[in-house]
Residue frames relative to the residue before (quaternion, step in Angstrom):
aa qw qx qy qz dx dy dz
M 1.0000 0.0000 0.0000 0.0000 0.00 0.00 0.00
T 0.3930 -0.7070 0.5326 0.2491 3.57 -1.00 0.79
E 0.6900 -0.4639 0.3576 0.4254 3.50 -1.34 0.20
N 0.6576 0.5312 -0.2951 0.4453 3.61 0.94 -0.96
S 0.7005 0.4824 -0.2828 0.4434 3.57 0.83 -0.95
T 0.5822 0.5596 -0.3570 0.4696 3.60 1.20 -0.59
N 0.6630 0.4833 -0.2868 0.4946 3.63 0.98 -0.78
D 0.6861 0.5097 -0.2707 0.4430 3.60 1.11 -0.55
T 0.6743 0.4063 -0.2860 0.5463 3.63 1.14 -0.14
P 0.4897 -0.6697 0.4773 0.2895 3.63 -0.97 0.97
P 0.6172 -0.5336 0.4192 0.3983 3.58 -1.32 0.30
D 0.6466 -0.5244 0.4009 0.3823 3.53 -1.27 0.41
R 0.8117 0.0624 -0.0070 0.5807 3.59 1.00 -0.73
L 0.0769 0.7888 -0.5987 0.1161 3.57 -0.89 1.08
S 0.1300 -0.7745 0.6172 0.0471 3.46 -1.18 0.81
V 0.4088 -0.6833 0.5477 0.2571 3.62 -1.27 0.65
N 0.5694 0.5893 -0.3896 0.4203 3.69 1.23 -0.21
P 0.3936 -0.7334 0.4935 0.2523 3.70 -0.64 1.11
R 0.6749 0.4964 -0.3440 0.4239 3.60 1.01 -0.30
S 0.5580 0.6189 -0.3723 0.4086 3.57 1.28 0.03
D 0.5698 -0.6109 0.4284 0.3444 3.58 -1.06 0.66
F 0.7220 0.4463 -0.2286 0.4768 3.57 1.24 -0.63
F 0.4058 0.6949 -0.4693 0.3637 3.55 1.22 0.44
D 0.0788 0.7813 -0.6121 0.0935 3.57 -1.01 1.01
A 0.3295 -0.7915 0.4837 0.1761 3.56 -0.05 1.34
D 0.6478 0.5711 -0.3149 0.3937 3.53 0.88 -0.92
K 0.7028 0.4518 -0.2399 0.4944 3.51 1.01 -0.98
L 0.6398 0.5104 -0.3261 0.4731 3.60 1.10 -0.62
Q 0.6206 0.5365 -0.3522 0.4506 3.63 1.01 -0.57
R 0.6146 0.5290 -0.3755 0.4488 3.63 1.07 -0.42
G 0.4413 -0.6799 0.4660 0.3547 3.65 1.18 -0.42
I 0.0566 -0.8048 0.5899 -0.0321 3.52 -0.63 1.14
G 0.2201 -0.7575 0.6024 0.1220 3.56 -0.87 0.98
I 0.1749 -0.7814 0.5968 0.0516 3.55 -1.04 0.89
R 0.0047 0.7386 -0.6712 -0.0624 3.59 -0.86 0.75
F 0.0551 -0.7710 0.6324 -0.0505 3.55 -0.86 1.25
K 0.8450 -0.0814 -0.0203 0.5282 3.50 -0.72 1.20
E 0.7096 -0.5068 0.2156 0.4396 3.51 0.91 1.20
R 0.6736 0.4511 -0.3157 0.4931 3.57 1.21 0.41
V 0.4129 -0.7056 0.5076 0.2719 3.60 -0.75 0.97
R 0.1414 -0.8092 0.5700 0.0182 3.59 -0.74 1.11
T 0.1571 -0.7913 0.5800 0.1129 3.66 -1.00 0.68
D 0.6086 0.5855 -0.3027 0.4418 3.60 1.35 -0.07
I 0.4037 0.7475 -0.4488 0.2771 3.63 1.17 0.20
E 0.2799 -0.7633 0.5688 0.1241 3.60 -0.84 0.99
E 0.7576 -0.0960 0.1103 0.6361 3.61 1.15 -0.77
Y 0.0229 -0.7880 0.6152 0.0134 3.50 -1.25 0.63
C 0.1095 -0.7565 0.6399 0.0790 3.45 -1.45 0.43
I 0.3301 -0.7879 0.4822 0.1943 3.52 -0.37 1.24
S 0.7018 0.4938 -0.2959 0.4196 3.61 0.76 -1.05
E 0.7266 0.4170 -0.2411 0.4899 3.59 1.07 -0.66
G 0.3947 -0.7691 0.4319 0.2572 3.56 1.34 -0.22
W 0.6191 0.5061 -0.4086 0.4400 3.62 0.68 1.09
V 0.1322 -0.7198 0.6675 0.1372 3.48 -1.44 0.29
R 0.2597 -0.7126 0.6214 0.1964 3.48 -1.43 0.33
V 0.0702 -0.7891 0.6103 0.0042 3.53 -0.90 1.07
Q 0.5782 -0.6056 0.4229 0.3464 3.56 -1.15 0.49
A 0.3511 -0.7526 0.5260 0.1835 3.56 -0.89 1.04
G 0.8065 -0.2337 0.1223 0.5291 3.60 0.11 1.28
K 0.7172 -0.3983 0.3420 0.4582 3.53 -1.04 -0.83
S 0.3939 0.7588 -0.4503 0.2574 3.60 1.28 0.10
M 0.0871 -0.7918 0.6013 0.0627 3.59 -1.02 0.72
D 0.4415 -0.6619 0.5165 0.3165 3.59 -1.15 0.47
R 0.7420 -0.4351 0.2746 0.4299 3.59 -1.30 0.08
H 0.6694 0.4714 -0.3046 0.4867 3.62 1.26 -0.23
G 0.5708 -0.6181 0.3645 0.3992 3.57 1.25 0.03
N 0.5132 0.6184 -0.4368 0.4043 3.61 1.22 0.28
P 0.5399 -0.6219 0.4431 0.3541 3.54 -1.07 0.67
L 0.3972 -0.6622 0.5608 0.2988 3.60 -1.08 0.67
T 0.1814 -0.7838 0.5912 0.0578 3.50 -1.07 0.88
I 0.1904 -0.7417 0.6235 0.1578 3.52 -1.31 0.36
K 0.4206 -0.7120 0.5268 0.1964 3.53 -1.17 0.74
L 0.0726 -0.7774 0.6242 0.0277 3.59 -0.74 1.10
T 0.2552 -0.7666 0.5734 0.1352 3.55 -1.03 0.82
G 0.4152 0.6751 -0.5512 0.2606 3.52 -1.15 0.66
P 0.7019 -0.4566 0.3229 0.4411 3.60 -1.24 -0.02
V 0.1429 -0.7960 0.5882 -0.0005 3.58 -0.92 1.14
E 0.0006 -0.7673 0.6412 0.0099 3.58 -0.96 0.84
A 0.0650 -0.8010 0.5950 0.0124 3.60 -1.03 0.75
W 0.0555 0.7678 -0.6371 0.0382 3.57 -1.18 0.70
Y 0.5161 -0.5986 0.5177 0.3276 3.48 -1.40 0.35
E 0.3548 -0.7645 0.4986 0.2028 3.57 -0.76 1.06
D 0.5841 0.5875 -0.3699 0.4205 3.63 1.20 -0.15
L 0.6264 0.5808 -0.3329 0.3993 3.62 1.27 -0.06
G 0.6424 -0.5787 0.3113 0.3942 3.61 1.26 0.24
E 0.8494 -0.2472 0.1842 0.4283 3.46 -1.35 -0.54
S 0.8388 0.0735 -0.0155 0.5392 3.68 0.79 -0.90
P 0.0021 -0.8302 0.5546 -0.0556 3.54 0.47 1.26
P 0.5774 -0.5415 0.4548 0.4080 3.60 -1.30 0.41
V 0.2293 -0.7741 0.5789 0.1141 3.60 -0.91 0.99
A 0.2554 -0.7290 0.6143 0.1610 3.53 -1.00 0.87
K 0.1610 0.7532 -0.6169 0.1620 3.55 -0.77 1.20
A 0.5851 -0.5903 0.4578 0.3157 3.55 -1.38 0.60
């Protein structure tokens, strides 16, 4: 892989929660598209491509700290940067 193509594929794991170890604001600002089980999703809180799972918010439920409760769904996950246009490089397992 070249230096440029490494920067064009999203990380294996990413979270939108700033308290997570996998949070990266710079990568999130680029816009990341997620396809889970052959369907493009916009409600993903966290994903892991190599382990094949995503976390989504479980309704409007909150924990005692005010964070949304999430559930883990398993299946094939694909991710790409939305700022790269029509046919961006897709990261998948």
